[in-house]
C-alpha positions in Angstrom: -30.4 -152.8 -25.2 -28.3 -155.9 -24.7 -24.4 -156.1 -24.6 -24.4 -152.0 -25.5 -26.1 -152.7 -28.7 -29.5 -151.0 -29.1 -32.3 -152.8 -30.6 -34.3 -150.0 -32.0 -33.2 -150.0 -35.4 -29.7 -148.8 -34.6 -28.2 -152.6 -34.5 -25.0 -151.3 -36.2 -24.3 -149.0 -33.4 -22.4 -150.0 -30.0 -22.6 -147.6 -27.2 -19.1 -147.3 -25.5 -18.1 -144.7 -22.6 -16.4 -142.3 -25.1 -19.6 -142.3 -27.5 -21.2 -144.3 -30.1 -19.1 -146.7 -32.4 -20.4 -147.6 -35.8 -19.6 -151.2 -36.6 -20.6 -151.0 -40.3 -18.1 -148.1 -41.0 -15.2 -150.3 -39.4 -15.8 -153.6 -41.3 -12.3 -153.3 -43.1 -10.5 -153.4 -39.8 -12.3 -156.4 -38.9 -12.1 -158.1 -42.2 -8.6 -157.3 -42.3 -7.9 -159.2 -38.9 -9.7 -162.2 -40.0 -7.7 -162.1 -43.3 -4.4 -161.7 -41.3 -5.3 -164.9 -39.3 -6.4 -166.7 -42.4 -3.0 -166.1 -44.1 -1.1 -166.8 -40.7 -2.9 -170.2 -40.5 -2.7 -171.2 -44.3 1.4 -170.7 -44.0 1.6 -172.4 -40.7 -0.4 -175.5 -42.1 2.1 -175.9 -45.0 4.5 -178.7 -44.7 7.5 -177.8 -46.8 8.8 -174.8 -48.5 7.9 -176.0 -51.9 4.1 -176.1 -50.5 4.3 -172.8 -49.1 5.6 -171.2 -52.4 3.1 -173.1 -54.4 0.2 -171.4 -51.8 1.3 -168.0 -52.2 1.9 -168.2 -56.0 -2.0 -169.4 -56.4 -2.9 -166.7 -53.9 -1.1 -164.3 -56.1 -2.9 -165.4 -59.2 -6.1 -164.7 -57.5 -5.3 -161.4 -56.1 -4.0 -160.6 -59.8 -7.6 -161.6 -61.5 -9.1 -159.6 -58.9 -6.9 -156.7 -59.7 -7.7 -157.0 -63.4 -11.5 -157.9 -62.7 -11.8 -154.4 -60.8 -8.9 -152.6 -62.3 -11.0 -149.3 -63.0 -13.0 -149.1 -59.8 -11.2 -151.2 -57.0 -11.1 -149.4 -54.0 -7.9 -148.8 -51.8 -9.2 -150.9 -49.0 -9.1 -154.2 -51.3 -5.0 -153.5 -51.8 -5.1 -153.1 -48.0 -6.6 -156.5 -47.5 -4.6 -158.2 -50.0 -1.3 -156.8 -48.4 -2.6 -157.7 -45.0 -3.1 -161.4 -46.2 0.5 -161.4 -47.5 1.7 -160.3 -44.1 -0.3 -162.8 -42.2 1.3 -165.2 -44.6 4.7 -163.8 -44.1 4.2 -164.0 -40.1 3.3 -167.6 -40.5 6.3 -168.3 -42.5 8.5 -167.1 -40.0 7.4 -170.2 -37.8 7.1 -172.8 -40.3 8.7 -173.2 -43.9 10.1 -170.8 -46.5 11.9 -167.6 -46.9 10.0 -164.2 -46.7 11.8 -162.5 -49.6 11.1 -165.4 -52.0 7.3 -165.4 -50.6 7.2 -161.7 -51.6 8.7 -162.1 -54.7 6.5 -164.9 -55.8 3.2 -163.1 -54.8 4.1 -160.0 -56.7 5.4 -161.9 -59.7 2.1 -164.1 -59.9 0.1 -161.1 -59.2 1.5 -159.5 -62.2 1.5 -162.6 -64.2 -2.2 -163.2 -63.5 -2.9 -159.7 -64.6 -1.1 -160.0 -67.8 -2.7 -163.1 -68.7 -5.9 -161.8 -68.1 -5.2 -158.6 -69.9 -4.0 -160.2 -73.3 -7.3 -162.4 -73.3 -5.5 -166.0 -72.8 -8.0 -166.1 -69.9 -11.5 -164.8 -70.4 -13.3 -163.3 -67.1 
């Protein structure tokens, strides 16, 4: 056993003082943390409010496409990941350019716009 990870086929389990921790069942938490940092650093790297709004507009278009593509079977954890990205972006905008309210409004409107465009068939997926 190296670093608390057993090597006999249970490589997804970490032994702790309180028991065994299954890493694969907690993947959403790890991905959410990564997505939070990605949103934060993307927002921090934008040099102006316009660029910040443009980035969040395209991010909203992308998430709207994902919502449309998996509209019948999208698990709740993906909604959480989208909101965590938005939260990270807003936290980064706190230190850089752009209004938090405008960022949320642009994200939601671009999400709805992308879903509508895909739903009407203007863009084929």
